[in-house]
N, C-alpha and C positions, 0 to 999 in steps of 0.2 A: 675712278667704278666707268663698271661699263653697264650695260640692258636690260642682261640678264640678272646683279644687283643692287640695281639702282626698281629693277619693277619689284623686285621683291618686300626691299622694304620701302615703296612710297604705299606696297599695299596693303602688309603692316598700320606705319602708320597712322593709314588711317581705316582699318581694321576692319577692311573689306576680305572678302573669305574670296580663294578661285573658282568657286564654284560661281558665285557671286561676275566677278570678269569675266567668267568663262561665258558666263547667259551673257551677259553684251554686248561683247562680240558677235556671239553666236560661234565660237565654238565649241569642244570639252573642255573639257577642265582638267580633263590629260594632255591640254597642245600648253594648254598655263603654266602646268606643273612643269615642260617641258622648254615654256621660255624660260622661264625662271631658273631653275637645272642646266642652263647652252644647251642646250641637245636638238635647238632650230628659234626661228628667230622670228617677228614677221611676220607677212608681209606692210609695203606703204597703210593701207589700208586702217588695218587691228594699230601701227602706230597711232597709227592721227591720230584713231577714236582712243587706243591708255593716254597719248597726253592731251584726252581735251576728259579726261576722267578722272586722271590725277591733276588738271591743273597744272602743266606745262609745259614747257616746249617736248617737238619730236630732238633735240636736241637737250636738254638737260636730260632723256628722257635715258637717253641711244648711251650717254657720255656722257658729247664733243663740248671739246673748248676750242675755239677762232685764237686761228695760227697769230699774232700781234709779229710786224714784219713792224 
């Protein structure tokens, strides 16, 4: 999965509106919509805040898996 899909699923599973997330991040609700639609991506500061809000790691939020050698 990718960031936009993960974010939308996490937000819905926690029953948090886009408006609430936007307020917590200090951005507009439209920005959150853009994140979830994949038309823009958050900066690292916002990624950190989102990971804290959802109580997960940034790696989990963006769908990163370590490469096993």
